[in-house]
N, C-alpha and C positions, 0 to 999 in steps of 0.2 A: 218567599212569596214573589211570584212573577207579577209585575205591574202591568196593568192595561194601558196606563198613561204614564209617560216618563217626565213630561213637562206640563205645567199648568200656568197659563197666563191669566192674570187677574186685572180687572179694572179697579180703580181706586174709589172715586165718589159713588156712593150708592151700593157699592159691593163690599168694601172693607170698612168704610166709615160713612156716616150720613149726618145731616143736621139734627141737633137735639130736638128742635121744635117740631119738625115735620116728618122725620124718619122716612118711611116708605110711602107717605101720602102725596108728596110733591117731588118732582125731580130735584136733586140736591144742588143744582147750579145756582139757585137763588142766593145762596150764601155769598157768592162772589160778586153780587151786584150791590151789596151793602156799602154805604158810604163810610167805610173804614179802611185802614191800611191793610195790605195783604197779610201782614204779620198777625192780624187779629182774626182772620178767618178761622184759624184752628180752634179758637175758643168756642165757636158755634158748632163744632163737629164732635161726634163721639164715635168710638169704635163700635162696630156692629157686634152684638153678642155672637159668640162661637168663633169669631175670626181668629183670635189668638190661639186657642186650642187647636183649631183646624190647621192653621199654618204650621204649628209645632208638630202635629201628627204627620203632615205631609213631608216635612223635613226629615223626621225620624224614619219615614218609609223610604227615603232616598229620592223623592220627587223634586225635580228642579222647579222652582217657583220664580215667576217673572211678573213684575208689576208694569202694566201699560196704562197710563192715564193721560187722557187728552187735555191739552192746555192751549189756550189761544195766544200765549206769550211767545216771544222769540225763544228758540231752542235752549240756550243756556239759562235764561231766566225761568223757563218752564221746568227744566231739570232741577233748578234750585228749589222751586216751589214744591215739586213732588217729593224731593228728598227731605225738605223741611217737614212735610206732613208725616212721612214715614218715621222720621226721628221723633216727632211730637208723640206718636203712638208707640214708640219704642219697638218698631218692627224691622229695624235695619238688618239684623242677623237672620231674618226669616225669608229674605229674598236674595236670589242669586244675581238678579239684574233688576234695575229700576230705570224705566224710560218714560219721558213725557212725549206722547205722540202728537202729531200735527193736527190741525183743525180742519180735517176733511174725513168723510166717512170711511174711506179705504185705508187710512193711515195705520190703524192697528193691524190690519191684514198684511200690509207691507212690512211692518216690524216683525210680525210673527214669522213670515217667510224668511226674512233675513236671519233671524235668530235660529230658526230650525236648521237652515243651511249651514250657518257658522258652527253649530253644535252637532251637525250630522245626525239629526233626529228626524225620523219619518213623520209625516203629517198625522198618520193614524195613531201615533203615540202622544199626541198633543191635545190639549183641551183649553178652551177659552171660557172664563166665567165672568159674567158682567150683569148689569142691571138694565141696560138699554139695548133695544133691538137694533136700532140703526148704527150705534157707535160701537157696540161690542159683539153681539151675536152675528149679525149679517156679515160684517167684514171677515170674521173668522170662517164662516161657512163658505164665503165666496172664494177663499184660498184653499178650501178643502180640509179645514180643521174643525173638529167637533166642538160644539159650544153648548153652554148652559146659561139660562137666564134666571136670575133671582126674581121671584114674584113680588110685585109691588102694586100699589094703587095706580101709580102713573103708567106702569107697563100695561095694566088692564085697559087703560083708556087709549093706548096706542093701537091703531088698526093693525099694524104689523105684529104687535105683541100678541094679539089674539090668535095668530096662526102658529105660534111657537108651541111645539109639543114638549121640548126638553126644558122643563123649568124645575127649579128647586125652591123650597119654602125658606130655607136658611142655609147659610154657607157651609155648615158642617155636613150637609147632604152631599157635598162634592166628594166626600170620602167613599161614597157608594160607587163612584165612577173610576176609581184608580185601581 
């Protein structure tokens, strides 16, 4: 089988996991504002249904999977936080690379370009999957990479989100694009 996409970039919060209480009703970042230590944030998160099976199918198909998750912390601390979440959900073996991106809208696009160049993969063989128009979809599109947005209540309230045509209802729908 010839793959349409060779590499898929995933966001973390709201794409692979979300808060147990609010799921897709509110942006997931409220969890990090709780008056608890960072180590306790994971207890408020659950893996989104279909994530595990979807990632396994992508790996079996030979698709490179990269996690890009934005964090406001200094780079080393942010990397530790994202790696801790990946370990918490036992997803370590399902990602080829894991990166905490910087706290500006274009950061994921910058990481995508750097990774594609390092791996010598053309932009038309890449896909970004996320839950937020400003942080996931737009940065990928601005650097010429195809993107999908997971439908959510908070995305529907975002004026930019209403303009997005490429949306999926659940993560397993990404399999239709490879």
